[in-house]
N, C-alpha and C positions, 0 to 999 in steps of 0.2 A: 504494500500500500504506500502510495506516495503522498506526502503531506507538504504543502507549501511551507517553505522555511519561514516566511513572515506571518504565518497564520497564528492567531492567539493560542489555539489549542497546542500547537507545536511548542511555542515558547513556554506556556504553562507547564507542559509535560517536562520540558528541559529543566525548568526551575524546580519542579518536584524531585526529579532525579538528582539534581545538584544538591538539594537540601539533604536528601538521604545520604549521599556520598560525603557531604561535609560532616554529618553526624558520625558516620563510620570513621572518617579520618580523625576526628576529635577523640573518639574512644581509643583508636589505635595509638595515637600520640600519647595519651595518658598511660596506656600499657607499656609503651616503649620507654617512657621516662621512668616508670617504676622499675623496669628491667635494668635500665642503665644504673639506677641507684643501687640496686642489689649487686651488680657487677662491680661498681666502684667500691662499695663496702667490702666486698670480697678482696679486692686488690689492696685496699688500705689495711685490712686485717692481716694480709700476708706481706705487707710492707714491700710492695713491688709496683712498678709502673709498666712492666712488660710481662706478658704471659702468653704461652701457647697452650691451647687445649683443643685436641682433635684437629679439625680443619680450620680453627679460628686462631687469630692472633689478636690479643688485646693490648693496646698501648694507650696510656694516659699521657696526653700532651698538656703542657702548661702554656697558655697563650697570653702574651703581654700586648696590651693595646694602649696607645696614647691618643688622646684626643683633646681638642679645645672646643670651647663653646663661646658663643657671642658674649656671654656674661663674664668670661674669664680673661679676655684680651681687650686691648684698646680698640675703639671703634674704627680708627683709620686702618689698622692692620686687618681687621675683619673685612672691611670693605675692599681692601686691596687683594686679599688672598682667598677669600671664601668663594666657593663655587655653588652654582644653583643647578640642580638637576630636576628636570620636569618629567613627569610620567603620568599616565592615566591609570586610574583605578576604577574598579567596578564594585559597588557594594550592593549586595542583595540580602534583604531580610524578609523572613516570612512573618506574616501578621500574627 
């Protein structure tokens, strides 16, 4: 069956499917974060940052990040060196 891409039915159907998938992703992300915490706890208890188990290699990396904000530097430097990135977003909420 062919449905016109611009028909309301088609878009509503897409939105419903998208909402289901968003919910599934959210649940999976929660499970993933819990699993990561368990693995990190295991690594800390064993006082290691590298581990091989079966087909898996676990490595804990420490990342250092430096940043500045508009509030922490003089305005003239902010104006001179800051960059503006523009991009489109789409926000969809179910009633």
